[in-house]
ROKOLLUM-185988 format. One record per atom (N, C-alpha, C): x, y negated, z; residue number from 0; residue in three letters. Coordinates in pm, 1 decimal, padded with zeros to 6 digits. Each point is the difference from the previous one (the first is absolute). Layout:
- px / py / pz / resi / resn
- X / Y / Z / NUM / ALA
...
END
This chain:
- px / py / pz / resi / resn
- -13177.0 / 20142.3 / 04602.7 / 0 / UNK
- 00053.8 / 00094.9 / -00008.0 / 0 / UNK
- -00052.0 / 00050.0 / 00138.6 / 0 / UNK
- -00092.1 / 00130.1 / -00033.8 / 1 / UNK
- -00060.4 / 00053.6 / 00156.2 / 1 / UNK
- 00089.5 / 00083.0 / 00065.0 / 1 / UNK
- -00065.7 / 00096.2 / 00106.6 / 2 / UNK
- 00085.8 / 00053.6 / 00103.0 / 2 / UNK
- 00020.8 / 00100.4 / -00102.5 / 2 / UNK
- -00059.0 / 00102.4 / -00069.7 / 3 / UNK
- 00005.1 / 00094.4 / -00061.5 / 3 / UNK
- 00117.4 / 00010.6 / -00084.4 / 3 / UNK
- 00054.4 / -00119.9 / -00020.5 / 4 / UNK
- 00103.8 / -00058.1 / -00144.1 / 4 / UNK
- 00115.4 / 00005.9 / 00044.4 / 4 / UNK
- 00014.6 / -00027.7 / 00150.4 / 5 / UNK
- 00128.3 / -00032.3 / 00061.3 / 5 / UNK
- 00080.3 / 00092.9 / 00008.5 / 5 / UNK
- -00040.8 / 00132.2 / 00065.1 / 6 / UNK
- 00129.5 / 00139.0 / 00036.4 / 6 / UNK
- -00040.6 / 00060.8 / -00109.7 / 6 / UNK
- 00076.0 / -00038.2 / -00152.1 / 7 / UNK
- -00042.7 / 00122.8 / -00104.5 / 7 / UNK
- 00150.1 / -00046.5 / -00091.0 / 7 / UNK
- 00001.7 / 00142.6 / -00039.7 / 8 / UNK
- 00129.2 / 00063.2 / -00105.3 / 8 / UNK
- -00056.6 / 00008.3 / -00073.0 / 8 / UNK
- -00048.7 / -00061.8 / -00123.3 / 9 / UNK
- -00071.0 / 00025.2 / -00120.3 / 9 / UNK
- 00108.9 / 00049.7 / -00109.7 / 9 / UNK
- -00034.7 / 00092.6 / -00099.1 / 10 / UNK
- 00053.0 / 00062.6 / -00098.0 / 10 / UNK
- 00068.0 / -00165.4 / -00082.4 / 10 / UNK
- -00044.3 / -00112.2 / 00000.2 / 11 / UNK
- 00064.7 / -00103.5 / -00087.7 / 11 / UNK
- 00145.1 / -00004.8 / 00051.6 / 11 / UNK
- 00000.6 / 00001.9 / 00163.0 / 12 / UNK
- 00110.5 / -00040.0 / 00061.7 / 12 / UNK
- 00102.9 / 00103.1 / 00001.7 / 12 / UNK
- 00001.3 / 00148.1 / -00073.0 / 13 / UNK
- 00070.5 / 00063.6 / 00043.2 / 13 / UNK
- 00089.1 / -00013.3 / -00139.7 / 13 / UNK
- 00139.9 / -00002.5 / -00027.3 / 14 / UNK
- 00097.1 / -00021.4 / -00057.1 / 14 / UNK
- 00075.3 / 00161.9 / -00112.5 / 14 / UNK
- -00098.0 / -00023.3 / -00118.3 / 15 / UNK
- 00019.7 / 00176.3 / -00049.0 / 15 / UNK
- 00020.9 / -00018.8 / -00132.7 / 15 / UNK
- 00066.2 / -00139.4 / -00044.0 / 16 / UNK
- 00039.1 / -00049.9 / -00153.1 / 16 / UNK
- 00147.1 / 00053.9 / 00017.3 / 16 / UNK
- 00087.6 / 00106.9 / -00112.5 / 17 / UNK
- 00117.4 / -00036.1 / 00011.1 / 17 / UNK
- 00059.0 / -00047.7 / -00035.6 / 17 / UNK
- -00059.0 / -00118.7 / -00100.1 / 18 / UNK
- 00078.5 / -00099.8 / -00014.9 / 18 / UNK
- 00039.4 / -00095.3 / 00113.4 / 18 / UNK
- -00123.4 / 00011.5 / 00081.6 / 19 / UNK
- 00020.1 / -00147.0 / 00110.7 / 19 / UNK
- 00099.6 / 00070.0 / 00115.3 / 19 / UNK
- -00039.0 / 00149.2 / 00009.9 / 20 / UNK
- 00098.7 / 00080.8 / 00106.8 / 20 / UNK
- 00199.4 / -00027.9 / -00037.1 / 20 / UNK
- -00023.0 / 00027.6 / -00124.5 / 21 / UNK
- 00143.7 / -00012.9 / -00069.5 / 21 / UNK
- 00037.6 / -00195.2 / 00003.9 / 21 / UNK
- -00113.7 / -00079.3 / 00007.6 / 22 / UNK
- 00048.1 / -00123.5 / -00005.8 / 22 / UNK
- 00051.0 / -00033.4 / 00148.7 / 22 / UNK
- -00083.5 / 00037.2 / 00054.6 / 23 / UNK
- -00018.1 / 00005.4 / 00194.0 / 23 / UNK
- 00173.8 / 00008.8 / 00016.6 / 23 / UNK
- 00027.1 / 00122.8 / -00023.7 / 24 / UNK
- 00123.6 / 00039.9 / 00089.3 / 24 / UNK
- 00137.3 / -00066.5 / -00079.0 / 24 / UNK
- -00060.1 / -00012.7 / -00141.1 / 25 / UNK
- 00157.9 / -00099.3 / -00083.5 / 25 / UNK
- -00038.9 / -00159.6 / 00060.4 / 25 / UNK
- -00067.5 / -00044.2 / -00012.0 / 26 / UNK
- 00021.3 / -00121.8 / 00077.3 / 26 / UNK
- -00045.0 / -00047.4 / 00111.9 / 26 / UNK
- -00086.6 / 00073.4 / 00078.3 / 27 / UNK
- -00031.5 / -00017.3 / 00091.1 / 27 / UNK
- 00101.1 / -00043.2 / 00156.4 / 27 / UNK
- -00064.0 / -00050.8 / 00106.8 / 28 / UNK
- 00091.0 / -00057.8 / 00104.6 / 28 / UNK
- 00021.9 / 00130.5 / 00119.1 / 28 / UNK
- 00082.4 / 00024.2 / 00008.1 / 29 / UNK
- 00050.5 / 00140.5 / 00138.0 / 29 / UNK
- 00011.1 / -00059.3 / 00083.5 / 29 / UNK
- 00042.3 / -00136.7 / 00062.8 / 30 / UNK
- 00060.1 / 00012.6 / 00140.2 / 30 / UNK
- -00108.3 / 00011.2 / 00076.9 / 30 / UNK
- -00121.6 / -00021.7 / 00034.5 / 31 / UNK
- -00093.6 / 00016.8 / 00109.4 / 31 / UNK
- -00008.1 / 00139.8 / 00035.0 / 31 / UNK
- 00007.0 / -00004.4 / 00141.2 / 32 / UNK
- 00004.0 / 00173.7 / 00017.0 / 32 / UNK
- 00007.5 / -00012.2 / 00144.2 / 32 / UNK
- -00095.9 / 00100.9 / 00089.5 / 33 / UNK
- 00032.5 / 00058.4 / 00115.8 / 33 / UNK
- 00015.4 / 00113.6 / 00066.1 / 33 / UNK
- 00093.8 / 00059.1 / 00029.2 / 34 / UNK
- 00027.8 / 00146.2 / -00016.0 / 34 / UNK
- -00106.4 / 00069.2 / 00043.0 / 34 / UNK
- -00080.5 / 00091.8 / -00024.7 / 35 / UNK
- 00033.4 / 00092.4 / -00136.3 / 35 / UNK
- -00106.1 / -00061.7 / -00119.4 / 35 / UNK
- -00026.1 / -00104.0 / -00001.1 / 36 / UNK
- -00039.9 / -00068.7 / -00109.6 / 36 / UNK
- 00027.2 / -00070.7 / -00085.1 / 36 / UNK
- 00024.0 / 00002.2 / -00136.1 / 37 / UNK
- 00078.4 / -00108.9 / -00116.9 / 37 / UNK
- -00112.6 / -00064.2 / -00070.5 / 37 / UNK
- 00025.1 / -00086.2 / -00003.5 / 38 / UNK
- -00129.0 / -00086.5 / -00126.2 / 38 / UNK
- 00047.7 / -00055.1 / -00108.8 / 38 / UNK
- -00026.5 / 00029.7 / -00107.9 / 39 / UNK
- 00022.5 / -00045.4 / -00099.5 / 39 / UNK
- -00105.0 / -00041.2 / -00054.0 / 39 / UNK
- 00030.5 / -00149.7 / -00110.4 / 40 / UNK
- -00112.9 / -00109.2 / -00014.9 / 40 / UNK
- 00066.7 / -00066.9 / -00115.5 / 40 / UNK
- -00105.7 / -00038.5 / -00109.8 / 41 / UNK
- 00024.0 / -00074.5 / -00044.7 / 41 / UNK
- -00086.1 / -00128.8 / -00066.9 / 41 / UNK
- 00030.8 / -00119.3 / 00007.2 / 42 / UNK
- -00132.1 / -00066.3 / -00005.8 / 42 / UNK
- -00039.5 / -00015.0 / -00170.3 / 42 / UNK
- -00106.8 / -00031.1 / -00048.0 / 43 / UNK
- -00018.4 / -00003.4 / -00126.3 / 43 / UNK
- -00100.3 / -00144.5 / 00010.6 / 43 / UNK
- 00005.9 / -00065.9 / -00122.3 / 44 / UNK
- -00111.6 / -00075.9 / -00025.4 / 44 / UNK
- -00125.4 / 00031.9 / 00002.0 / 44 / UNK
- -00120.7 / -00073.4 / 00000.9 / 45 / UNK
- -00081.1 / 00044.9 / 00021.9 / 45 / UNK
- -00056.0 / 00038.1 / -00134.0 / 45 / UNK
- 00017.1 / -00066.0 / -00121.9 / 46 / UNK
- 00001.0 / 00030.7 / -00138.8 / 46 / UNK
- 00044.2 / 00194.0 / 00004.5 / 46 / UNK
- 00084.7 / 00035.4 / 00027.5 / 47 / UNK
- -00016.2 / 00128.8 / -00006.9 / 47 / UNK
- 00009.3 / 00082.0 / 00046.5 / 47 / UNK
- -00062.6 / -00004.5 / 00165.9 / 48 / UNK
- -00008.2 / 00087.5 / 00072.3 / 48 / UNK
- -00134.7 / -00111.3 / 00104.0 / 48 / UNK
- -00118.7 / 00012.1 / 00076.8 / 49 / UNK
- -00064.4 / -00032.3 / 00079.4 / 49 / UNK
- -00017.1 / 00082.4 / 00111.8 / 49 / UNK
- 00039.4 / -00053.8 / 00115.0 / 50 / UNK
- -00023.0 / 00068.6 / 00092.4 / 50 / UNK
- 00109.9 / 00080.6 / 00078.6 / 50 / UNK
- -00010.3 / 00106.3 / 00028.9 / 51 / UNK
- 00121.6 / 00065.4 / 00053.8 / 51 / UNK
- -00005.9 / 00199.8 / -00040.4 / 51 / UNK
- 00082.5 / 00035.3 / -00066.9 / 52 / UNK
- 00012.9 / 00133.0 / 00011.9 / 52 / UNK
- 00110.5 / 00068.1 / 00069.6 / 52 / UNK
- -00032.4 / 00127.6 / 00066.4 / 53 / UNK
- 00082.3 / 00059.5 / 00094.8 / 53 / UNK
- 00008.5 / 00142.9 / -00031.7 / 53 / UNK
- 00132.6 / 00062.1 / 00031.5 / 54 / UNK
- 00027.1 / 00104.5 / 00014.3 / 54 / UNK
- 00062.6 / 00050.7 / 00107.4 / 54 / UNK
- -00031.5 / 00157.5 / 00063.3 / 55 / UNK
- 00060.1 / 00049.3 / 00117.0 / 55 / UNK
- 00114.4 / 00110.0 / -00059.6 / 55 / UNK
- 00073.1 / 00022.6 / 00053.3 / 56 / UNK
- 00114.5 / 00082.6 / -00000.3 / 56 / UNK
- 00074.6 / 00061.3 / 00085.3 / 56 / UNK
- 00008.3 / 00149.1 / 00024.7 / 57 / UNK
- 00085.4 / 00068.5 / 00107.3 / 57 / UNK
- 00080.0 / 00093.7 / -00105.0 / 57 / UNK
- 00133.2 / 00003.8 / 00040.9 / 58 / UNK
- 00077.6 / 00087.9 / -00047.9 / 58 / UNK
- 00009.2 / 00138.2 / -00016.0 / 58 / UNK
- -00034.3 / 00093.9 / -00143.9 / 59 / UNK
- 00023.8 / 00089.9 / 00023.0 / 59 / UNK
- 00133.4 / 00098.0 / 00079.3 / 59 / UNK
- 00105.5 / -00130.8 / 00014.5 / 60 / UNK
- 00113.2 / 00119.4 / -00015.4 / 60 / UNK
- 00011.1 / -00038.6 / 00190.9 / 60 / UNK
- -00109.8 / -00056.6 / 00049.3 / 61 / UNK
- 00009.8 / -00003.2 / 00140.7 / 61 / UNK
- -00115.9 / 00072.8 / 00042.6 / 61 / UNK
- -00107.8 / -00006.5 / -00062.7 / 62 / UNK
- -00092.3 / 00089.7 / 00030.7 / 62 / UNK
- -00019.8 / 00108.3 / -00119.2 / 62 / UNK
- 00019.1 / 00147.2 / 00029.9 / 63 / UNK
- 00030.5 / 00098.1 / -00097.1 / 63 / UNK
- -00198.1 / 00007.3 / -00019.3 / 63 / UNK
- -00078.6 / 00039.0 / 00084.4 / 64 / UNK
- -00132.8 / 00034.9 / 00031.5 / 64 / UNK
- -00093.1 / -00147.1 / -00033.5 / 64 / UNK
- -00053.0 / -00013.8 / -00080.1 / 65 / UNK
- -00111.9 / -00028.4 / -00034.9 / 65 / UNK
- -00094.6 / -00063.5 / 00083.6 / 65 / UNK
- -00026.6 / 00101.4 / 00118.4 / 66 / UNK
- -00092.9 / -00007.3 / 00110.5 / 66 / UNK
- 00065.9 / -00137.2 / 00039.0 / 66 / UNK
- 00175.2 / -00010.5 / 00057.4 / 67 / UNK
- 00026.4 / -00153.4 / 00069.3 / 67 / UNK
- 00002.3 / -00097.7 / -00071.4 / 67 / UNK
- 00052.0 / 00036.1 / -00149.2 / 68 / UNK
- -00018.4 / -00142.6 / -00069.6 / 68 / UNK
- -00138.9 / -00053.0 / -00013.6 / 68 / UNK
- -00085.2 / 00062.1 / -00064.1 / 69 / UNK
- -00163.4 / -00045.1 / 00060.1 / 69 / UNK
- -00032.9 / -00020.5 / 00124.8 / 69 / UNK
- 00042.6 / 00046.4 / 00082.4 / 70 / UNK
- -00049.5 / -00096.1 / 00144.8 / 70 / UNK
- 00115.0 / -00133.3 / 00053.4 / 70 / UNK
- 00103.1 / -00028.6 / -00064.7 / 71 / UNK
- 00060.1 / -00112.6 / 00020.9 / 71 / UNK
- -00087.4 / -00113.8 / -00161.3 / 71 / UNK
- 00013.1 / 00038.7 / -00082.0 / 72 / UNK
- -00104.5 / -00085.2 / -00084.2 / 72 / UNK
- -00117.8 / -00029.0 / 00034.1 / 72 / UNK
- -00025.0 / 00104.2 / 00062.6 / 73 / UNK
- -00178.2 / -00043.1 / 00073.6 / 73 / UNK
- 00036.6 / -00122.3 / 00079.7 / 73 / UNK
- 00077.6 / -00011.2 / 00078.6 / 74 / UNK
- 00076.0 / -00105.7 / 00152.3 / 74 / UNK
- -00014.3 / -00155.5 / -00064.9 / 74 / UNK
- 00037.8 / 00032.3 / -00140.8 / 75 / UNK
- 00072.9 / -00116.2 / -00024.5 / 75 / UNK
- -00107.0 / -00093.6 / -00095.2 / 75 / UNK
- -00088.4 / 00122.4 / -00112.6 / 76 / UNK
- -00131.2 / -00024.8 / -00004.1 / 76 / UNK
- -00087.9 / -00087.8 / 00104.5 / 76 / UNK
- -00026.0 / 00095.0 / 00113.3 / 77 / UNK
- -00102.3 / -00068.4 / 00084.4 / 77 / UNK
- 00056.5 / -00115.9 / 00079.7 / 77 / UNK
- 00114.7 / -00024.2 / 00027.4 / 78 / UNK
- 00090.4 / -00121.3 / 00036.2 / 78 / UNK
- -00043.8 / -00163.4 / -00090.1 / 78 / UNK
- -00011.4 / 00042.6 / -00107.3 / 79 / UNK
- 00016.4 / -00069.0 / -00125.7 / 79 / UNK
- -00148.2 / -00059.3 / -00028.2 / 79 / UNK
- -00081.5 / 00108.6 / 00027.2 / 80 / UNK
- -00171.7 / 00012.6 / -00022.5 / 80 / UNK
- -00013.4 / -00117.8 / 00136.1 / 80 / UNK
- 00031.7 / 00030.7 / 00110.5 / 81 / UNK
- -00023.8 / -00103.9 / 00116.2 / 81 / UNK
- 00043.1 / -00110.0 / -00021.7 / 81 / UNK
- 00109.5 / -00017.2 / -00017.0 / 82 / UNK
- 00091.9 / -00154.1 / -00016.7 / 82 / UNK
- 00034.6 / -00059.1 / -00138.1 / 82 / UNK
- -00081.5 / 00013.8 / -00102.9 / 83 / UNK
- 00064.1 / -00121.7 / -00060.1 / 83 / UNK
- -00072.3 / -00060.8 / -00045.4 / 83 / UNK
- -00109.8 / -00068.6 / 00092.5 / 84 / UNK
- -00065.2 / -00075.6 / -00033.2 / 84 / UNK
- 00097.8 / -00157.0 / -00003.0 / 84 / UNK
- 00099.2 / -00046.6 / 00094.4 / 85 / UNK
- 00083.8 / -00118.7 / 00007.1 / 85 / UNK
- 00044.2 / 00041.2 / -00136.6 / 85 / UNK
- 00092.6 / 00092.7 / -00067.2 / 86 / UNK
- 00039.5 / -00012.6 / -00120.2 / 86 / UNK
- -00062.4 / -00045.3 / -00132.1 / 86 / UNK
- -00138.0 / 00066.8 / 00042.0 / 87 / UNK
- -00069.3 / -00052.6 / -00151.1 / 87 / UNK
- -00010.9 / -00150.2 / -00015.6 / 87 / UNK
- -00037.7 / -00091.6 / 00159.5 / 88 / UNK
- -00056.7 / -00094.9 / 00028.5 / 88 / UNK
- 00120.1 / -00050.0 / -00071.6 / 88 / UNK
- 00168.9 / -00004.3 / 00028.0 / 89 / UNK
- 00105.7 / -00035.1 / -00050.7 / 89 / UNK
- 00002.4 / -00028.4 / -00121.4 / 89 / UNK
- -00032.0 / 00105.8 / -00088.3 / 90 / UNK
- 00030.7 / 00008.2 / -00143.1 / 90 / UNK
- -00098.9 / -00016.8 / -00081.7 / 90 / UNK
- -00119.5 / -00022.9 / 00085.5 / 91 / UNK
- -00108.3 / -00092.9 / -00093.3 / 91 / UNK
- 00004.1 / -00154.3 / 00038.4 / 91 / UNK
- 00060.8 / -00058.6 / 00130.7 / 92 / UNK
- 00018.5 / -00165.4 / -00046.1 / 92 / UNK
- 00136.3 / 00001.9 / -00050.1 / 92 / UNK
- 00091.8 / 00107.9 / -00028.4 / 93 / UNK
- 00107.7 / -00039.7 / -00082.6 / 93 / UNK
- -00007.6 / 00036.8 / -00176.3 / 93 / UNK
- -00114.7 / 00045.2 / -00014.4 / 94 / UNK
- -00040.0 / 00009.2 / -00154.8 / 94 / UNK
- 00073.4 / 00114.6 / -00057.1 / 94 / UNK
- 00052.4 / 00095.1 / 00161.8 / 95 / UNK
- 00099.2 / 00085.5 / -00154.4 / 95 / UNK
- -00061.7 / 00119.3 / 00050.8 / 95 / UNK
- 00064.6 / 00095.9 / -00074.7 / 96 / UNK
- -00002.8 / 00175.3 / 00077.2 / 96 / UNK
- 00098.0 / 00057.5 / 00025.7 / 96 / UNK
- -00037.4 / 00101.3 / 00021.6 / 97 / UNK
- 00123.2 / 00073.9 / 00064.6 / 97 / UNK
- 00008.7 / 00127.7 / -00024.1 / 97 / UNK
- 00086.9 / 00082.9 / -00028.7 / 98 / UNK
- 00041.0 / 00123.3 / 00016.5 / 98 / UNK
- 00073.3 / 00045.5 / 00119.0 / 98 / UNK
- -00069.1 / 00091.8 / 00101.1 / 99 / UNK
- 00076.2 / 00069.6 / 00074.4 / 99 / UNK
- 00014.0 / 00125.1 / 00059.8 / 99 / UNK
- 00091.4 / 00054.8 / 00046.9 / 100 / UNK
- 00072.4 / 00143.5 / -00026.2 / 100 / UNK
- 00028.6 / 00021.8 / 00190.2 / 100 / UNK
- -00011.3 / 00068.7 / 00061.8 / 101 / UNK
- -00035.2 / 00057.2 / 00134.5 / 101 / UNK
- 00060.6 / 00119.6 / 00029.0 / 101 / UNK
- 00129.0 / -00005.2 / 00035.2 / 102 / UNK
- 00079.9 / 00119.0 / -00059.7 / 102 / UNK
- 00056.8 / 00016.3 / 00156.7 / 102 / UNK
- -00033.3 / 00173.8 / 00040.1 / 103 / UNK
- 00034.5 / 00039.3 / 00132.7 / 103 / UNK
- 00129.0 / 00097.4 / 00007.8 / 103 / UNK
- 00126.7 / -00093.6 / 00003.5 / 104 / UNK
- 00137.7 / 00082.7 / -00009.5 / 104 / UNK
- 00055.1 / 00079.0 / 00164.4 / 104 / UNK
- -00046.9 / 00040.3 / 00087.5 / 105 / UNK
- 00034.2 / 00094.8 / 00094.0 / 105 / UNK
- -00048.1 / 00169.1 / -00050.7 / 105 / UNK
- 00090.2 / 00028.7 / 00042.4 / 106 / UNK
- -00030.1 / 00151.5 / -00017.0 / 106 / UNK
- -00084.6 / 00071.4 / 00093.6 / 106 / UNK
- -00041.8 / -00039.1 / 00163.3 / 107 / UNK
- -00077.0 / 00071.2 / 00055.6 / 107 / UNK
- -00141.7 / -00128.4 / 00005.6 / 107 / UNK
- -00128.2 / 00080.7 / 00026.0 / 108 / UNK
- -00125.1 / -00040.7 / 00039.3 / 108 / UNK
- -00024.0 / -00063.0 / 00133.4 / 108 / UNK
- -00074.0 / -00169.0 / -00053.4 / 109 / UNK
- 00027.4 / -00074.8 / 00131.9 / 109 / UNK
- -00136.8 / -00011.8 / 00048.3 / 109 / UNK
- -00053.8 / -00000.5 / 00083.6 / 110 / UNK
- -00134.4 / -00024.2 / 00066.5 / 110 / UNK
- -00067.1 / -00137.4 / -00049.2 / 110 / UNK
- -00116.5 / 00048.6 / -00006.8 / 111 / UNK
- -00055.7 / -00177.2 / -00095.2 / 111 / UNK
- 00010.5 / -00112.9 / 00070.6 / 111 / UNK
- -00001.0 / 00007.7 / 00149.3 / 112 / UNK
- 00043.3 / -00112.9 / 00110.7 / 112 / UNK
- 00125.9 / -00066.7 / -00000.5 / 112 / UNK
- 00083.8 / 00088.9 / -00029.4 / 113 / UNK
- 00107.2 / -00044.4 / -00037.4 / 113 / UNK
- 00053.6 / -00067.4 / -00115.6 / 113 / UNK
- -00063.5 / 00119.0 / -00141.7 / 114 / UNK
- 00024.1 / -00038.0 / -00133.3 / 114 / UNK
- -00069.6 / -00156.0 / -00034.3 / 114 / UNK
- -00108.8 / -00063.8 / 00043.3 / 115 / UNK
- -00098.3 / -00103.2 / 00025.0 / 115 / UNK
- 00090.7 / -00111.8 / 00053.5 / 115 / UNK
- 00080.3 / 00008.5 / 00107.8 / 116 / UNK
- 00026.1 / -00063.0 / 00093.7 / 116 / UNK
- 00148.0 / -00089.2 / -00113.9 / 116 / UNK
- 00041.9 / 00076.2 / -00079.5 / 117 / UNK
- 00122.8 / 00020.3 / -00102.3 / 117 / UNK
- -00072.8 / -00101.3 / -00110.7 / 117 / UNK
- -00135.9 / 00066.7 / -00057.8 / 118 / UNK
- 00009.6 / -00059.3 / -00118.3 / 118 / UNK
- -00078.6 / -00139.5 / 00040.6 / 118 / UNK
- -00015.2 / -00059.7 / 00098.7 / 119 / UNK
- -00060.1 / -00153.5 / 00072.3 / 119 / UNK
- 00137.8 / -00059.9 / -00009.7 / 119 / UNK
- 00086.9 / 00055.7 / 00044.8 / 120 / UNK
- 00143.5 / -00103.0 / -00050.7 / 120 / UNK
- 00020.8 / -00009.4 / -00115.4 / 120 / UNK
- 00004.1 / 00128.7 / -00105.2 / 121 / UNK
- -00004.0 / -00030.5 / -00152.4 / 121 / UNK
- -00100.5 / -00090.7 / -00066.1 / 121 / UNK
- -00100.8 / -00012.0 / 00045.9 / 122 / UNK
- -00105.9 / -00066.1 / -00039.1 / 122 / UNK
- -00013.6 / -00153.6 / -00003.0 / 122 / UNK
- 00097.0 / -00014.1 / 00130.3 / 123 / UNK
- -00027.1 / -00112.2 / 00054.7 / 123 / UNK
- 00144.1 / -00081.9 / -00071.9 / 123 / UNK
- 00109.0 / 00079.0 / -00063.1 / 124 / UNK
- 00125.5 / -00059.1 / -00040.4 / 124 / UNK
- -00063.2 / -00039.2 / -00119.4 / 124 / UNK
- -00091.0 / 00071.6 / -00093.7 / 125 / UNK
- -00032.3 / -00014.8 / -00131.5 / 125 / UNK
- -00105.2 / -00142.1 / -00023.7 / 125 / UNK
- -00125.5 / 00043.4 / 00153.8 / 126 / UNK
- -00033.0 / -00180.7 / 00013.2 / 126 / UNK
- 00066.7 / -00090.2 / -00023.0 / 126 / UNK
- 00122.8 / -00014.5 / 00076.6 / 127 / UNK
- 00123.6 / -00125.4 / -00000.5 / 127 / UNK
- 00015.7 / -00014.4 / -00104.7 / 127 / UNK
- 00071.8 / 00096.7 / -00068.7 / 128 / UNK
- 00014.6 / 00040.0 / -00154.3 / 128 / UNK
- -00065.5 / -00110.2 / -00063.6 / 128 / UNK
- -00120.8 / 00025.7 / 00007.7 / 129 / UNK
- -00101.2 / -00071.6 / -00115.0 / 129 / UNK
- -00048.0 / -00104.8 / 00014.5 / 129 / UNK
- -00004.6 / -00034.2 / 00176.8 / 130 / UNK
- -00026.6 / -00143.4 / 00002.9 / 130 / UNK
- 00077.1 / -00074.6 / -00003.0 / 130 / UNK
- 00166.9 / 00028.9 / -00015.4 / 131 / UNK
- 00083.3 / -00118.0 / -00040.1 / 131 / UNK
- -00028.4 / 00042.7 / -00133.2 / 131 / UNK
- 00005.5 / 00076.1 / -00095.4 / 132 / UNK
- -00008.5 / 00000.0 / -00151.2 / 132 / UNK
- -00094.5 / -00128.1 / -00035.2 / 132 / UNK
- -00144.0 / 00033.5 / 00062.0 / 133 / UNK
- -00112.1 / -00095.5 / -00031.2 / 133 / UNK
- 00049.6 / -00164.7 / 00016.6 / 133 / UNK
- 00077.5 / -00021.9 / 00106.3 / 134 / UNK
- 00003.3 / -00114.0 / 00051.3 / 134 / UNK
- 00077.0 / -00092.1 / -00086.9 / 134 / UNK
- 00099.3 / 00086.6 / -00070.0 / 135 / UNK
- 00123.2 / -00089.4 / -00084.9 / 135 / UNK
- -00076.8 / -00039.6 / -00105.5 / 135 / UNK
END
């Protein structure tokens, strides 16, 4: 993997399938969060899904204007793009795939710095859960 492949968010990683999205929200784990972000994830065997598929969400109920929703989703995408390396390594080592949804739950916009600090906390919790499930 060279430097040009590290900080990317290719189409293959975007969660677009309605079937997989429905499965994520019916069977997925909702325990991980750090306000204003909640992570919903579902681990799948490598045969069903290789790697990680991610979606970002900001509620229309909280943000009536699309400009605000798009800003929040852009902030979430950018954080994921820059900080997904360890997550991918953990999944590669475990031989599993993962569906992941990053859901913004607050009704007001956050600065990128504050949001990134909260996302760091949520991703650390997710990494801890993944390392514990891999060790078992």
